C-alpha positions in Angstrom: 28.9 -9.4 -62.8 27.6 -6.9 -60.3 29.3 -6.5 -56.9 27.1 -7.3 -53.9 27.4 -5.8 -50.5 29.2 -7.7 -47.8 27.1 -6.9 -44.7 25.2 -10.1 -44.0 22.4 -10.6 -41.5 24.8 -12.5 -39.2 26.9 -9.3 -39.0 24.0 -6.9 -38.2 23.9 -5.1 -34.9 21.0 -5.8 -32.5 19.5 -2.4 -33.3 19.6 0.1 -36.1 21.7 1.2 -37.9 22.7 -2.4 -38.7 26.4 -1.6 -39.3 26.8 0.5 -36.1 24.0 -0.2 -33.7 22.8 2.6 -31.5 23.5 0.5 -28.3 24.3 -2.9 -27.0 21.6 -5.5 -26.2 19.6 -5.3 -22.9 19.8 -5.6 -20.0 20.5 -2.0 -19.3 21.7 -1.0 -15.8 20.5 1.9 -13.8 22.4 3.3 -10.8 21.7 6.3 -8.6 18.1 6.9 -9.8 15.9 9.3 -7.9 12.1 8.9 -8.2 9.0 10.8 -7.3 5.9 8.7 -7.7 2.2 9.5 -7.1 -0.7 7.1 -6.8 -4.1 8.5 -7.7 -7.7 7.8 -8.7 -8.2 8.7 -12.3 -11.4 9.7 -14.1 -12.7 6.2 -15.1 -14.0 7.2 -18.5 -10.7 8.9 -19.4 -8.7 5.8 -18.3 -11.0 3.5 -20.3 -10.5 5.7 -23.4 -6.8 5.1 -23.3 -6.8 1.4 -22.4 -6.5 -1.2 -25.3 -9.6 -3.3 -25.6 -7.7 -6.5 -24.6 -7.1 -5.1 -21.1 -9.5 -4.8 -18.2 -9.5 -1.8 -16.0 -8.9 -2.5 -12.4 -11.8 -1.5 -10.1 -11.8 0.8 -8.4 -9.7 2.6 -11.0 -6.2 3.4 -9.9 -3.2 5.0 -11.7 0.3 6.3 -10.9 2.8 8.8 -12.2 6.5 8.0 -12.1 9.0 10.8 -12.4 12.6 9.7 -12.5 16.0 11.3 -12.7 18.3 8.5 -14.0 21.6 10.0 -13.0 23.6 7.1 -14.6 22.6 4.2 -16.9 24.5 2.1 -19.4 22.6 4.0 -22.2 23.2 7.4 -20.7 21.6 9.5 -18.0 18.1 11.0 -18.6 14.9 12.2 -17.0 11.7 10.4 -17.5 8.0 10.8 -16.7 5.4 8.1 -17.4 1.8 7.3 -16.6 0.6 3.8 -15.6 -3.0 2.7 -15.5 -3.6 -0.4 -13.4 -5.3 -3.2 -15.4 -5.7 -6.9 -15.8 -4.3 -9.1 -18.5 -5.7 -12.6 -18.3 -6.7 -11.9 -14.8 -3.2 -10.8 -13.7 -2.4 -7.2 -12.5 -0.4 -5.1 -14.9 0.1 -1.4 -15.6 -0.6 0.0 -19.1 1.7 2.8 -20.0 0.0 5.1 -22.6 2.5 7.9 -22.5 6.2 8.6 -21.7 8.4 11.7 -21.9 12.2 11.5 -21.7 15.1 13.9 -22.0 17.6 11.5 -23.7 17.8 10.4 -27.4 19.0 6.9 -26.6 16.3 6.3 -24.0 13.7 7.5 -26.5 14.8 5.4 -29.4 15.5 2.2 -27.5 12.3 2.4 -25.5 10.3 2.7 -28.7 12.1 0.2 -30.8 12.5 -2.7 -28.3 9.5 -2.5 -26.0 7.1 -0.2 -27.8 7.0 2.6 -25.2 5.4 5.6 -26.9 8.2 7.9 -25.8 8.4 11.5 -26.8 10.9 14.2 -25.9 10.4 16.8 -23.2 12.6 19.9 -23.0 13.3 19.7 -19.3 12.9 17.4 -16.3 14.2 18.2 -12.9 13.8 16.9 -9.3 14.3 19.6 -6.7 14.7 19.1 -3.0 13.6 22.1 -0.9 14.8 23.3 2.5 11.4 22.5 4.0 11.8 18.8 3.1 9.5 18.9 0.0 10.6 17.1 -3.1 9.4 18.6 -6.3 9.4 17.1 -9.8 9.0 19.4 -12.8 8.6 18.7 -16.5 8.4 21.2 -19.3 7.5 19.7 -22.7 8.1 23.1 -24.2 10.0 25.9 -22.6 8.5 26.9 -19.2 5.1 25.4 -20.0 5.0 23.5 -16.6 3.4 20.6 -18.3 3.7 18.7 -15.0 4.6 19.7 -11.4 4.4 17.2 -8.6 5.3 17.7 -4.9 5.8 15.0 -2.3 6.2 15.9 1.4 8.2 12.9 2.7 7.2 12.0 6.3 7.5 8.3 6.9 10.2 5.7 6.1 8.7 2.8 4.1 10.0 -0.7 3.3 11.3 -1.9 0.0 8.0 -3.5 -0.8 6.7 -0.1 -1.8 8.8 -0.5 -5.0 7.5 -4.1 -5.7 7.7 -4.5 -9.5 4.6 -4.5 -11.6 4.7 -5.7 -15.3 4.3 -2.8 -17.6 2.3 -3.2 -20.8 3.0 -1.2 -24.0 1.3 -1.0 -27.4 4.1 -1.4 -29.9 3.2 -0.1 -33.4 5.6 -0.2 -36.4 4.0 1.5 -39.5 3.7 -0.2 -42.9 6.2 1.4 -45.2 3.8 0.7 -48.1 1.0 2.7 -46.5 -1.3 -0.2 -45.6 -4.1 0.3 -43.1 -2.6 -2.4 -40.9 0.8 -1.7 -39.3 3.8 -3.8 -40.4 3.9 -4.9 -36.7 1.5 -4.3 -33.8 2.0 -6.0 -30.5 1.0 -5.8 -26.8 4.3 -6.2 -25.0 5.3 -6.5 -21.4 8.4 -5.7 -19.4 9.2 -5.7 -15.7 11.5 -3.0 -14.3 12.6 -4.1 -10.9 14.0 -1.4 -8.6 16.2 -2.2 -5.6 16.2 0.8 -3.1 19.4 2.0 -1.6 19.8 1.1 2.1 21.3 3.6 4.5 23.9 2.8 7.1 21.0 2.6 9.6 19.6 -0.4 7.6 16.6 1.6 6.4 15.5 1.6 2.7 15.7 5.0 1.1 12.0 5.0 0.4 9.8 7.8 2.0 6.1 8.4 1.8 3.8 11.3 2.5 1.1 13.5 1.1 1.4 14.8 -2.4 0.0 17.1 -5.0 0.2 17.3 -8.8 -0.6 19.9 -11.4 -0.7 19.5 -15.1 -0.9 22.8 -17.0 -1.1 21.7 -20.6 -2.5 18.7 -22.6 0.0 15.9 -22.8 0.3 12.1 -23.1 0.4 11.8 -19.3 -2.3 14.3 -18.5 -5.1 12.0 -17.2 -7.9 13.7 -15.3 -7.4 13.0 -11.5 -10.2 12.6 -9.0 -8.1 12.2 -5.9 -4.4 11.8 -5.1 -3.7 9.0 -2.6 -0.1 9.9 -1.7 3.4 10.1 -2.9 6.8 8.4 -2.7 10.4 9.7 -2.9 13.0 7.0 -3.3 16.6 6.3 -4.5 17.3 3.0 -6.1 19.2 0.9 -8.6 17.5 -1.2 -11.3 18.0 -3.5 -14.3 15.9 -3.1 -17.5 15.7 -6.5 -19.3 14.1 -7.8 -22.4 10.3 -8.3 -22.1 7.8 -10.6 -23.8 5.0 -10.4 -26.4 1.5 -10.8 -25.0 -0.3 -10.5 -28.3 0.6 -9.9 -31.9 -2.2 -8.3 -33.9 -3.1 -9.5 -37.4 -4.5 -7.8 -40.4 -7.9 -9.1 -39.4 -7.8 -7.0 -36.3 -7.9 -3.9 -38.4 -10.7 -4.9 -40.8 
């Protein structure tokens, strides 16, 4: 009689590889995160071209760019840049995230496998603080390509409500190993990343607003044409990243 393996489903890890999972189950904890965020008016036609057909574009069109240096998390430190397009799901505000770049392997794999973030690697991400008060976020997808450069000029202290959480929507696609037209799994998913700003000894949240500029030198998954920048934020915070929920599971009929 043949000898069968002893690794049973009850013994699998929460993630691949089953015998030695990449990481533990969420939530994941973020501490000492620095963020530069810009809000802007995107080109409406370009935003609609990226938005899944189940989602309704908010009007007037609005989007944001988040650039984070996660100095310490329970899955490792990493830099991250992602684009959010404000939209409605069943009449409720959400932000669709079509593109993400990260510097860490764990953050890339876990983000794709669990929530469906379309994460790709960038070669470098950095937040610089200059002696004139400017805060600059720089991303190179390839060496020195300056794929993204954003500058915020912090001028005013803002309240914690600036970081009020918005549910993020991802389009999770797992290919069919047999090569079928329909993916093995396709879902619209949602997760809420809630940030809690640090509070200084003066009782003020470490959230600062001011004018901002952004430049995107090469085509990328976060390069959305911009009509006008409405301002920027520099903040330091802690956060928890929990499991999310499934908004829709696509069927084979959706691909016919």
